[in-house]
Structures are given as C-alpha cells and as structure tokens.
TIVONU-866519 format. One record per atom (N, C-alpha, C, O): x, y, z. Coordinates in steps of 0.001 Angstrom, whole numbers, plus 500000, padded with zeros to 6 digits. Layout:
N
XYZ/...
// end
This chain:
395
436432265732434755/436724264431434060/435702264399432783/436031263873431720/434626264919432963/433485264844431891/433203263347431304/433084262632432299/433089262782430458/432497261530430226/433591260323430186/433357259123430047/434607260845430316/435771259661430324/436251259464431953/436504260264432853/436243258015431854/436732257834433360/438382258247433719/438775259181433020/439342257738434631/440734258237434297/441584257016433672/442759257151433330/440921255911433569/441260255103432634/441657255389431344/442789255413430862/439901255735430537/439976256387429840/440695257368429580/441292257273428508/440906258508430303/441622259748429997/443019259471429762/443613260188428956/443847258206430556/445056257896430544/445220257388429448/446304257637428922/444277256525428705/444248255876427155/444382256769425930/444761256398424819/443948258232426357/443805258926425264/444749259825425144/445081260384424099/445318260023426502/446567260722426286/447814260106425856/448784260743425443/447729258443426005/448690258332425359/448880258204423862/449923258044423228/447199258346423305/446954258241421803/447664259583421393/448550259584420537/447274260649421990/447858262028422217/449525262128421817/450093262875421020/449949261277422526/451561261516422469/451762260635421577/452723260938420871/451315259755421323/451577258878420232/451469259835418786/452423260284418152/450492259943418579/450249260853417419/451101262224417194/451124262774416093/451707262663418175/453157263998418369/453989263348417576/454381263785416494/454330262186418108/455520261386417521/455568260738416006/456516260504415257/454114260542415867/453976260207414086/453764261606413344/453990261706412138/453390262511413993/453496263908412879/454461264162412784/454602265018411910/456063263638413619/457256264278412908/457716263932411682/458158264801410930/457674262682411339/457808262548409834/456996262433408803/457262262506407603/455383262139409654/454329262019408470/454053262225406998/453234261633406296/454993263288406640/454972264027405678/456197262922404714/456125262562403539/456907262716405414/458353261774404698/457574260835404438/457303260656403250/457065260083405306/456872258493405445/455256258529404087/454954257643403288/454804259410404239/453541259600403238/454221259153401540/453669258378400760/455297259757401339/456046260037400057/456348258483399998/455962257839399023/457186257743401263/458155256891401139/456796255591400649/456979254827399701/455891255580401246/455035254712401123/455275253334401935/455977253487402935/454847252088401705/455410250796402356/454685250754403947/453773251438404410/455200250060404331/455174249623405878/455339250453407084/456469250260407535/454680251288407779/455158251890408775/455944251108410040/455996251764411080/456349250232410052/457272249289411099/457306250166412191/456427250117413051/458534251222412258/458570251492413311/457468252268414622/457518252322415850/456243252934413252/455132253408414625/454105252372414650/453193252346415476/454305251408413598/453295250175414293/453856249434415695/453109248988416566/455626249385415742/455949248936417099/455818249760417940/456326249456419019/455111251134417861/455038252183418942/453829251938419581/453726251963420807/452705251651418657/451168251110419036/451653249788419864/451301249848421042/452331248688419544/452567247561419953/452590248053421466/451705247927422313/453894248674421581/454228248870423284/453189249741424034/453304249799425259/452347250317423526/451726251342424128/450376250197425096/449952250476426218/449976249033424324/449182248508425121/448039248991423977/447079248225424054/447866249886423077/446401250265422858/445869248864421589/444703248642421262/446888248242421171/446060247018420668/445291246368421281/444399245885420584/445240246074422632/444266245099423320/443170246089423948/442795245833425093/442691247071423361/441912248122424045/440590247251424432/440145247083425567/440116246782423312/438726246449423186/438868244788423684/437837244178423968/439738244348423736/439795242963424241/439433242884425993/440077243452426875/438483242202426133/437948241985427593/439239241764428672/440289241144428499/438898242289429497/439626242077430577/440055240430431234/441120240037431710/438971239838431061/439155238096431101/440059237712430273/440710236684430455/440191238384429398/441216237675428080/442685238593428297/443480238593427357/442945239194429269/444236240299429408/443989241523429037/444607242489429485/442957241604428086/442620243039427645/442282244311428743/442066244249429953/442329245543427777/441646246538429114/440363246645429268/439965247141430322/439221246128428075/438074246092428119/437447247440428194/436593247800429005/438008248164427198/437300249518426982/436108249559425876/435581248504425523/435794250522425466/434779250556424873/434874250997423506/435873251643423191/433880250718422538/434125251257421215/434260252451420830/434810252702419757/433708253546421761/433526254698421493/435113255520421858/435563256560421377/435672254639422833/436677254931423082/437914254411422033/438949255052421847/437687253513421587/438392253233420311/438195253879419006/439072253695418161/437225254574418725/437133255770417601/437587256845418029/437946257630417151/437727257241419311/438352258752419611/439792258476419166/440251259243418320/440566257484419621/441827257439419241/441940257262417882/442916257778417339/440950256483417040/441142256243415721/441096257806414941/441606257937413828/440433258959415648/440400260264415558/441640261008415490/442163261711414625/442080260499417127/443377261273417510/444462261293416250/445041262221415685/444474259965416080/445655259288415032/445436259911413494/446282260562412883/444249259597413066/443990260499411914/444247261696411477/444318261936410272/444416262578412386/444436264200412867/445944264314411969/446078265156411082/446941263425412310/448292263557411901/448850262365410553/449839262453409825/447756261274410606/448638260266410078/446956259093409527/446495258174410205/446615259407408650/445386258955408274/445768257106408192/444914256324408609/446925256646407699/447156255143407315/446774254713408734/445827253992409049/447995255484409809/448377254306410996/446489254708411783/445827253793412273/446117255739411746/444430255777412185/443689254582411820/443162253919412714/443580254197410459/443021253090409582/443925252044409746/443390251277408946/444677251554410075/445386250608410621/444840249984412314/444265248977412726/445304251009412808/444639250882414336/443313250434414031/443033249260414272/442326251319413459/440756251108413429/440277249326413215/439642248599413978/440902249035411818/440932248096411374/441229246749412015/440569245726411832/442280246871412774/443215246288413826/441776245222414775/441284244096414846/441660246923415446/440385246514416696/439317245926416167/438821244897416626/438628246935414536/437710245907414028/437678244463414172/436698243942414703/438831243636413676/439249242367413718/438812241877415171/438069240906415316/439245242502416074/439145242013417597/437533242104417652/437053241066418110/436968242679417447/435483243082417197/434798241986416675/433698241663417122/435373241361415731/434800240296414731/434803239337415507/433785238807415952/436345238896415842/436312237597417056/435139237617418068/434285236730418085/435143238505418775/434226238893419611/432759238596419299/431971238063420080/432545238933418288/431093239174417065/430809237318417222/430145236795418117/431377236738416317/431646235694415404/432322234308416195/432032233120416050/433087234800416864/433628233361417571/433077233115418832/432474233816419644/433506231704418790/432977230567420409/434073231311421193/434978232078420864/433640230782422370/434153231159423763/435462230879423918/436163231650424574/435955229811423380/437025228971423085/438237230035422008/439311230530422352/437618230090420824/438087230857420062/438264232298420415/439191232859419832/437478233087421348/438095234320421864/438844233536422794/439583232864422073/439032233292423770/440098232851424556/440936233106424045/441476234204424186/441504231889422998/442653231858422115/443499232684421704/444706232821421901/442536233374420947/443128234625419626/443242235662420242/444248236332420006/442287236144421215/442606237243422089/443859237318423406/444478238344423688/443988236303423924/444909235999424847/446021236194424452/446918236951424822/445912235313423501/447549235223422959/447704237022422261/448878237381422343/447067237777421832/447356239142421231/447528240117422339/448062241225422293/446911239427423467/447071240674424592/448730240246425204/449621241093425279/448881239081425526/449871238714425824/450898239460424819/451602240356425284/450968239217423868/451924239425422805/451964240852422021/452884241106421242/450854241809422291/450853242707421426/450711242509419835/451184243288419008/450073241486419576/449467241352418014/449286242351417283/449033243277418053/449261242794416011/448479243365414912/448069242664414300/448741241688413966/446679242846413836/445747241988412750/445598242951411665/445569244181411700/445494241995410534/445612242588409270/443834241533409033/443079240976409830/443834241717407520/442694241253406965/443040240793405316/444028241210404711/441987239826404716/442303239717403731/440791238902403304/440493237731403070/439951240362403352/438327240055403474/437475240328402637/436285240036402754/438171241152401326/437410242239400545/436218241483400101/436546240478399470/435209241608400199/433955240798399825/433399241172398468/432399240613398017/434021242076397853/433409242396396450/434988241506395652/435157241693394447/436047240572396450/436786240309395368/436493238580395316/436698237989396376/436118237923394366/435723236639394235/436625235303393987/436365234129393724/437826236070394204/438915234573393670/439526233968394544/440520233332394195/439173233974395782/439411232877396858/439031231881397320/438798232077398512/438751230483396921/437902229407396918/439165228731398107/440364228833398365/437952228026398553/438344226805399603/437836225334399426/436628225354399194/438349224060399457/437943222547399434/438492222176400452/439562222585400905/437524221067401043/437597220420402037/438536219099401771/438281218311400861/439550218955402584/440575217358402190/441053217504403863/441577218340404599/440526216167403927/440992215502405506/440592216064406616/441153215807407681/439513216954406523/439153217818407957/439883219339407944/440052220004408967/440233219709406760/440701220782406649/440491221745405722/440435221221404610/440358222845405684/439974223734404199/441394224102403541/442339224708404048/441292223700402607/442860224369401686/442380225338400744/441898225044399651/442531226564401219/442524227477400323/443490227909399176/444635227474399304/443198228838397859/443981228931397024/443578230074395923/442614229797395209/444152231191395744/443715232588395199/444062233594395853/444643233580396938/443722234539395228/444018236226395348/442902236892396456/441698236708396275/443247237434397253/442470238599397741/443217240193397610/444382240354397974/442556241089397162/443156242218397164/442160242912398298/441242242358398904/442637244372398413/442612245661399332/442664244655400935/441770244733401778/443552244009401035/444186243256402441/444790244518403482/445950244543403894/443912245377403749/444392246207404509/445341245638405719/444909244579406174/446468246087406296/446842245841407166/447816244284407194/448466243856408148/447656243673405861/448295242398406142/450089242661406473/450793241939407180/450472243778405802/452032243664406160/452342243680407764/451466244150408490/453234243317408198/453701243588409622/452487243182410361/452037244000411163/451797241879410196/450831241466411195/451016240179411423/451636239363410741/450406240029412488/450405238337413035/449602237647413284/449909236518413666/448087238068413162/447015237189412535/446611237705411229/447149238617410601/445744237110410951/444850237517409921/443433236896409620/443179235704409449/442757237733409598/441079237721409351/440986237722407604/441287238545406740/440443236438407596/440144236103405888/438900235734405729/438256235435406735/438341235679404544/437172235147404183/437187234987402640/437652235792401833/436703234022402430/436744233015401220/435683231997400901/435143231483401881/435241231567399568/434101230943399026/434265229274399489/435296228850400011/433563228776399319/433598227003399356/433095226445398171/431899226216397992/434308226142397068/434112225162395758/432693224251396425/432619223780397560/431676224188395367/430728223326395554/429686223764396254/428782222939396384/429508224965396821/428403225553397558/427668226069396816/428177226981396163/426501225833396609/425255226849395979/424024227106396691/423246226246397105/423931228134396781/424728229560396271/425926229432397063/426107228463397800/426892230536396914/427832230858397482/427917231183398891/427102232011399300/428573230794399538/428490231285400877/429737231902401002/430596231475400231/430091232869401833/431329233189402452/431887232599403977/431113232292404884/432799232542404034/433280231591404981/434493232828406013/435324233617405563/434223232616407058/435296233456407830/436169232581408777/435861231616409477/437549233324408548/438601232592409912/439734233418410085/440140234349409389/440291232801411392/441646233334411605/442818232674411757/442887231750412567/444068233116410884/445122232446410490/446120232907410969/445810234030411366/447609232631411267/448994233562411643/448581233697410225/447847233135409413/449812235219410346/449868235625409073/451490234789408371/452076234939407299/451667234229409141/453112233511408761/452820231736408272/453596230817408013/451437231834408309/451059230395407833/451472229928406457/451247230622405465/452039228823406396/452233227961405144/451782228145403862/450698227580403715/452303228898402529/451219229074401560/450967230666401470/450695231289400444/451135231245402924/450288232816402901/451689233639402139/452833233603402592/451276234328400951/451953235147400410/451621236733400478/450729237167399750/452340237616401359/451690239031401546/452323239862400704/453439240298400987/451681240189399552/452512240785398748/452250242656399057/451187243245399255/453680243212398995/453174244947399434/453270245488398087/454375245943397794/452012245558396867/451624245682395830/450585247353396160/450409248045395157/450042247823397371/449216248737397190/450151250086396830/451178250492397374/449282250689395543/449712252202395396/448788252663394897/448642252836393687/447892252979395906/446984254044395870/447328255773396116/448428256126396540/446694256346395926/447244257628395714/447274258386396854/447951259407396974/446367257790397927/446446258087399413/446234256899400368/446127255736399981/446188257260401533/446583255672402927/447571255071402227/447310253911401909/448654255499401875/450065255119401546/450789253585402171/451532252719401708/450231253789403215/450779253079404363/449998251987404843/450515251206405642/448887251837404484/448174250735404829/448203249586404655/447491248857405346/448957249120403770/449426247771403385/448046246926403103/447629245882403604/447383247994401873/446111247261401329/446305247001400168/445659247612399317/447179246093399825/447219245287398896/447141243786398657/446353243202399402/447804243035397760/447394241544397582/447874240406398556/449029240331398977/446873239537398865/447445238719399757/447126237293398858/445955237003398616/448402236305398317/447663235207397793/448111234036398577/449091233857399300/446889233123398150/446969231579399088/447243230313398365/446546229849397463/448336229799398858/448763228860397936/448653227941398686/449585227920399489/447709226888398858/447377225714399301/447551225521400774/447959224602401486/446996226978401006/446954227085403037/445903226590403579/444756226794403181/446336225662404863/445391224907405541/444869225999406468/445401227030406876/443627225445406685/442862226115407740/442027225156408720/441347224181408401/442202225562409692/441818224157410590/440420224596411240/440122225763411493/439494223313411503/438304223375411886/438379224334413241/437230224744413401/438993224718413990/438646225433415177/439430226768414890/439978227332415837/439504227288413643/440342228378413333/439177229072412707/439285230298412679/437943228497412132/437034229098411514/435929229666412017/435369229022412904/435496230610411727/434686231461412877/433076231331412219/432643231583411094/432489230874413330/430954230247412655/429818231376411925/428765231170411321/430583232707412295/429664233965411301/428323233979412247/427993235145412467/427527233101412819/426255232785412940/425748231985414172/424812231186414222/426706232449415285/426484231558416509/425057231582417162/424703230721417967/424366232491416812/423045232478417310/422228233315416141/421894234499416195/421969232241414920/421108232396414000/420165233411413979/419086233210414537/420465234824413244/419414235573413109/419365236604414115/418413237368414273/420767236593415001/421000237842415956/421265239168415450/422406239198414988/420613240382415341/421052241274415083/422596241682415070/423311242055414140/422870241472416474/424554242017416571/425239241140415753/426289241680415405/425113239947415252/425652239352414518/425496239981412820/425721239180411913/425251240888412599/424866241513411383/426021242882411349/426360243478410327/426304243055412187/426325244593412394/428119245207412225/428571246325412470/428892243822411663/430450244006411338/430489245354410345/431179246314410689/429916245380409419/429926246708408412/429474248184408960/429828249225408405/428562248128410240/428293249396410385/429626249659411649/429888250829411929/430419248512412365/431305249164412932/432628249270411657/433747249716411909/432278248857410560/433645249259409738/433483250737409461/434465251450409668/432317251310408998/431530252357408478/432332253521410092/432768254663409947/432303253045410915/432324253912411866/433877254355412436/434140255286413199/434856253332411781/436062253340411557/436427254519410851/437091255449411309/435939254420409681/435974255235408502/435529256781408810/436349257690408675/434556256960409114/433886258129409456/435022258937410363/435401260092410165/435416258132411293/436162258687412300/437875259173411487/438548260090411958/438186258607410626/439473258815409986/439303260123409168/440208260957409150/438189260293408520/437441261328407685/437524262407408528/438088263436408156/436938262282409828/436658263272410775/438049264115411294/438252265329411316/438992262891411734/440370263428412095/441295263927411050/442158264783411241/440992263188409672/441904264268408618/441540265531408685/442417266393408736/440048265915408700/439363266984408247/440313268467409673/440750269611409556/440198267597410656/440617268733411760/442293268940411779/442921269943412116/442763267721411328/444458267466411224/444651268734409791/445431269667409983/444015268659408659/444097269412407599/444083271122408089/445070271834407902/443001271558408638/442856272643409162/443401273405410187/443491274632410202/443760272621411046/445001272939412243/446087273245411413/446621274339411590/446645272291410296/447971272962409843/447827273929408552/448842274368408011/446783274184408168/446235275237407151/446423276418408361/447338277189408071/445713276749409740/445901277740410198/447195277859410760/447599278993411013/448087276641411055/449268277293411572/450314278392410295/450979279409410496/449995277462408794/450424278181407696/450213279565407616/451021280451407334/448767279651407960/448034281294407418/448965281876408466/449797282664408016/448997281629409886/449645282489411153/450979282880410523/451157284065410243/451846282057410299/453259282393409908/453826282355408622/455006282612408383/452730281939407562/453842282116406381/452728282874405319/453144283655404462/451545282622405438/450956283202404533/451231284651404316/451707285310405241/450962285203403146/451096286611402742/449197287159401818/448349286641401091/449448288428402496/447859288801402108/448062288863400533/449222288827400124/446933288961399543/446551289469398522/447005291017397999/446422292000398457/447747291109397319/448345292448397046/447441293527396874/447830294651397190/446206293353396387/444994294199396249/443872294541397188/442921295311397045/444398293411398641/443410293242399988/443319294461400531/442234294832400977/444555295367400587/444587296605401902/445186296015402813/445569296810403671/445527294638403085/445761294169404629/447309294139404624/447818293933403522/448021294286405527/449181293560406089/449381292120406686/450513291651406796/448421291530407014/448591290081407578/447358289605406629/446418290289406223/447724287819406326/446552287445405963/445465287358406420/444403287616405852/445695286847407894/444822286700408937/443874288072409190/442929288062409980/444184289003408570/443308290330408582/442277290279407876/441173290636408288/442557289714406425/441950289698405573/440357289074405696/440350287854405857/439088289683405648/437434288904406094/437453288185405484/437101287171406087/437808287862403877/437552286957403178/438216285347403761/437647284255403728/439626285688404292/440270284751405056/439425284202406377/439073283047406614/439223285354407127/438543284931408393/437047284348408131/436610283409408796/436293284992407092/434793284441406747/435102282412406331/434491281386406631/436416282730405491/436276281170404794/436324279962405839/435701278905405939/437668280783406814/438297279724408036/436894279455409084/436630278390409641/436113280720409166/434768279943409936/433857279283409261/433177278569409999/433520279229407934/432951278712407443/433335277240407869/432621276499408544/434849276881407253/435044275369407589/435267274782408822/435374273565408971/435355275743409869/435253275133410973/433380275268411737/433062274834412844/432745275750411065/431307275716411532/431014274377410934/430268273606411539/431628273997409621/431560272506408955/432066271543409531/431415270512409701/433338271672409954/433839270665410983/433301270248412037/433290269042412284/432705271235412935/432209271224414183/430883270355414109/430578269480414919/430053270792412856/428985269996412372/429328268292412109/428721267322412564/430188268321411462/430529266602411199/431057265939412581/430724264787412857/431782266599413329/432219266418414670/430881265892415365/430814264760415842/430068266589415380/428919266319416475/428416264811416083/428413263848416849/427942264823414555/427271263925414207/428382262610414485/427997261834415359/429366262365414007/430482261448414305/430512260982415572/430772259783415679/430325261574416527/430140261567417716/428915260525418466/428997259569419237/427734261263417795/426469260664417751/426570259086417680/426145258198418419/427390259084416353/427459258044415599/428169257034416485/427712255920416742/429260257489416906/430193256717417976/429421256355419091/429308255328419760/428991257316419108/428099256104420471/427203255385420456/427064254412421198/426213255871419333/425257254545418971/425765253334418683/425043252337418701/426671253294418475/427650251934417224/428191251462418644/428114250256418878/428810252423419757/428955251620421107/428283250956422019/428548249956422687/427042251910421926/426026250865422748/425595250165421771/424590249682422293/425627249730420653/424757248687419760/426227247833420477/426014247034421389/427203247993420154/428298246894420789/428171246219422103/428353245023422328/427876247033422833/427789246501424199/426638246087424678/426635245473425745/425500246328424022/424167245268424128/424336243964423471/423409243154423432/425417243750422986/425885242069422189/424077241648421812/423161242281421288/424195240366422350/423286239450421820/421662240265421845/420735240096421053/421728241182423053/420171241928423542/420035242861422501/419155243677422773/420578243055421396/420346244210420512/418889243578419606/418550242480419163/418347244861419640/416869244293418865/417302245173417295/418136246031417004/416207244400416520/416290244521415424/416286246193414899/417018246659414026/415270246918415679/415109248041415532/416504248969416090/416899249971415493/417011248537417077/418411249677417107/419514248871416062/420306249718415649/419698248063415727/420210247485414938/420308248375413094/421213248789412368/419138248312413048/418967249602412013/419304250844412287/419873251485411404/419058251397413439/418955252710413696/420444252953413724/420853253900413052/421422252140414494/422702252116414462/423073252076413060/424087252745412860/422572251487411957/423163251553410459/422842252815409804/423549253282408911/421860253329410207/421314254826409750/422481255777410117/423369256319409460/422170255766411277/422929257152411947/424362257052411435/424939258094411124/425078255684411306/426594255632411137/426895255931409557/427974256456409280/425870255577408397/425772255863407198/425679257226407033/426328257723406112/424870258075407879/424773259569408037/425834260041408050/426286260785407180/426492259610409223/427992260425410050/429013260018408715/429943260759408397/428742258881408065/429436258435407450/429931259329405754/431023259547405230/428523259634405357/428653260713404209/428932262150404658/429595262836403881/428492262732405876/428878264314405733/430189264206406063/430839265130405574/430967263279406834/432614263181407226/433297263401406249/434217264216406177/432879262648405362/433472262181404147/433599263446403185/434599263752402537/432331264142403227/431978265000402102/432969266699402908/433500267648402331/432847266438404107/433348268098404905/434777267737404791/435324268745404344/435737266727404986/437009265900405097/437505266620403716/438419267445403730/436779266210402447/437207266084401248/437131268051400856/438042268757400423/436128268328401111/436084270004401459/437230270754401865/438071271443401287/436970270358403194/438480271216404022/439812270960403139/440462271899402680/440179269516402930/441756269034402599/441407270097401271/442121271095401169/440650269944400573/440848270648398969/440992272174399482/442168272530399409/440314272961399873/439978274192400373/441194275290400974/441458276404400520/441771274652402033/442660275116402264/443640275917401776/444081276934402311/443989275400400681/445020275992399770/444590276924399197/445476277700398839/443545277226398924/443151278873398841/443295279890399761/443696281024399499/442881279368401106/443623280156402362/444890280194402484/445334281292402819/445803279173402291/446881279552402796/447957280229401273/449055280712401549/447470280181399683/448235280473399084/449045279784398016/449353278592397979/449294280595397284/449774279620395970/451212278816396977/451063277644397322/452130279347397246/453241278842398185/453097277621398725/453979276769398618/451804277389399454/451264276397400058/451418274985399123/451738273854399488/451117275422397974/451129273744396896/452900273438397072/453226272272396850/453836274248397387/454878273216397033/454902271991397546/454283271526398504/456045271279396474/455933270006397037/456210269546398454/455531268771399128/457507270264398831/458137269970400386/457090270191401444/457359269690402536/455721270971401320/454603270617402160/453921269517402428/453470269198403527/453823268795401195/452945267993401108/451620268180401676/451071267245402260/451180269082401577/449451269095402011/448503268587401478/447328268696401828/449018267860400393/448294267264399474/447860265689399893/447064264951399313/448493265488400844/448325263893401527/446984264081402292/446192263149402153/446653264949402946/445326264852403393/444300264693402129/443715263613402051/444060265586401231/442948265419400232/443107263939399943/442155263163400021/444587263490399538/444827262538399343/444237260945399640/443796260042398930/444481261132401052/444081260099401800/442437260023402123/441739259036401890/442052261068402612/440659261169402591/439799261010401298/438619260734401516/440207261146399868/439790261182398826/439846259816398030/439208259426397052/440981259139398908/441045257274398418/439949256746399016/439009256168398471/440209257098400777/439050256334401727/437625256505401576/436749255722401941/437502257532401041/436051257559400652/435274257265399856/434061257477399867/436176256522398756/435711255839397723/435532254591397856/435206253888396900/435763254016399353/435482252550399532/433978252739399588/433488251652399281/433391253282399742/431711253098400053/430942254365399253/430929255448399837/430517254295398382/429672255782397164/429142255958398637/428803255150399501/429214257521398576/428163258432399249/427035258395398846/426079258634399583/426912258062397490/425564258229397253/424104257139397403/422899257385397353/424916255808397615/424387254965398084/424041254839399636/423111254125400012/424765255504400438/424228255686401937/423749257039401638/422993256945402605/423542257991401272/422219259037401405/420829258264400651/419662258596400857/421259257227399793/419885256353399489/419339255476400663/418123255664400681/419689254620401632/420083254245402581/418939254794403812/418017254319404476/419632256067403642/419353257082404664/417401257770404035/416345257845404663/417682258047402898/416472258849402332/415554257440402567/414722257462403474/415698256298401800/414837255113402194/413865254926403628/412661254733403796/414957255078404491/414737255026405992/413618256097406388/412503255929406881/414258257189406024/413318258758406301/412146258319405664/411259258023406464/411864258184404495/410886258349403444/409785256765403715/408560256872403656/410195255944403886/409565254723404477/409701253826405584/409099252756405675/410648254368406572/410882253516407463/411342252406407053/411091251353407638/412107252483405951/413103251071405768/414221250941406507/414804252023406442/414956250023407320/416317249865407641/417039249199406783/416584248319406052/418326249605406812/419080248718405403/419243247556405927/419374247159407084/419203246827404426/419532245366404973/420768244987404987/421492245456404109/421139244386405616/422566244137406218/423372243192405382/423026242172404786/424523243779405484/425472243121404139/426802243904404127/427042244768404970/427673243565403122/429342243745403628/429510245368403471/430638245855403538/428497246089403286/428855247554403105/427370248395404175/427359249613404356/426476247641404640/425174248085405333/425101247548406638/424129247792407353/
// end
C-alpha cells in the first residue's frame, strides 16, 4: 500500500479516472477557452472538493500532501483544471487558517454538503478594490484582476483595502459568488491556462457583513497564519510537475507511433536513433529530479499545515525555502521539456491539430506568476546568511 492509506488510494484512483475523462477533449477545450463547466461538475460529483475539509464539517479530512498529488494528476492532462482544483482547495485552507470556528463550520459545512466550488478575487498586486464602513457593513467598489476560478463558482475569497486606513491594510472575506453587485467578467485571454477563469471581478456597492470577514490574524504573530503564499506556491509547482510529465508522455507516444527518423540517421525507426534515446533520457532524468524535489516540498508543506498553531518560525521558514526551491526547479524543467519535445517528435508534430504547444503555453503562462529569479534569491539568501523569507503575498 506504500505511504497511502486505502482511503487515499481510493481518492487517487478517482482522480486518475477523472483525468482520463478530461484528456478526451483537452485539446479542443484549450482552443475554445472559456469555462470547463462539464469538467468542473465531474469534480463536484466526485466528492474531491471536500477533500481538505475536516470530517467534523462533513469533509474527508485528507492531507495537503494528498491534495497536491491530485493537482499533479490533473495537470498531466489539463493544467487549467489542476489549477482550478488546487486553488479551490487553497481557499478552503485559507478558511481553516484565518476563519473563526463559527466561520469554518458555516462555510465548510455548506461547501461539503453542496459540493460547492470556490474561486477568488484577491490579487495582491491589484490595488483598485476599496471598502468603506456603512451601517455595520463593508461596502466594496472597484475591480480585481486575475480572479482565478471566479466563473462557475459558488463562493469567492476576496481581498480589499479599506478607505481611511493608514497605512493601507488588506482585509479578507468570503461571500457568495452571486452576491448582488458582484460582476464576474469572463475576460481572461492568456495564451495558456485558458480555462482557469482568471479574468476580472467588478464590485458595485457589494455588501460584506461582519461575520463574512476573516480575521487573518486570529493568533497574532503565529507562523501558521503567514503560510498562505507557501501553500499557493505548492499548488503551482505541482501543476508544473504534472504538465512536464504529461508533455513527456504524450511525446513518447507520438515518437513510438508517428515520428520518422531523419533521412541521414541510418535508422529505420526514430526510437532507434541514439540522439533521440539520449535526449529522452536527459528529460526523464530532469523530470525525476523535479518530481523528487516536488515530493519533498509537498511533504514539508503538508507537515506545516498539520502542525497548525504549533508551527515554529524555523519550521515556517524551512517550508517556505524548500517550496520556493521546488517552484523554481519544476518550472524550469517543465518549460524545458514542453519546448524540447518538438525536436524529438519531428516537424509534423507542430501541426495545428496536435495542439502539443498547449503544454508549453500553460506552463509558461503560470510560471510568470512568480519570477524565478526572486525565488532563487530567497534560497540563496537562506543558504548564505540563514535568512528565512519575509512572509508576504508571494513568500
């Protein structure tokens, strides 16, 4: 059985079965863009949306490690659905990190009972959404970009700045996606991750009630409450890892069945060419290195999540560093593999109908969320001077 219990194995089998269904029309859906409503409904029906929710609220009570394994399974065939599932579960984690017991019971029980999908409107680099206090409520006005998962969602995790605050403080809350005044605009037009619904949400006099506001610091100074960015990075790096594996597996199948040897190679089959063999070997080695570091990062992030308020500053720092390192390596390997497979498959592999470029477009788009050079600096600063990254929106 290995490191997984029977329950975990069942969950992973479910994810693999879903991934097989997603693969059937992944190429076509990538071209269509928009919202993958049918596929999101399949995830809803599978029960995987309540994976991280504690059993006391009707969930499965699974680990963050298991969540990331499923993200990776989905990413092998569809980077967008992997991103959507990973972020949904990240927002569940946010409620467990920042919500009161009453808020956790309310939002998570509702989610588990109804298989609700969560999206967000929290871009920390977009400072255009502001709130003001009126009659005991917060009234929000303004837009937020990069609102991943907002389309076809039932709950939104939102972030805004309060007018009059000096210095400006970011507030967080949870509201129903269909709250009056919320306008979810399907205007995401990235070259990759085209079905993540990462467009704009506009707020027009949207009411946020006191019991919908997450405290964000319910235990002041607790390292656990500063880990949201690390958990987000762990989602990203498993999307990268899954995309890299999916690209290499699809390239292998094409090389075995369709690739032709170069006419001066002297071989009758492409797979007999030592150059092809060596290059595949190189990519397999790179992928396995990335997978190993991704697994280590998943384990340390999952352990940090399980320790909750007992997490120390040092443990928080170690988790942030390892996840940053894995984010860099998996991103670089995925971009390299997704680009390099064309040389191994041959000229015909670049035909439009194959849509093999979606792997590169997806991973190239998502790696730009977090510049690798700044992650390298984080790791280097830790190595040279024992300095852990300062908690923030991306560290």
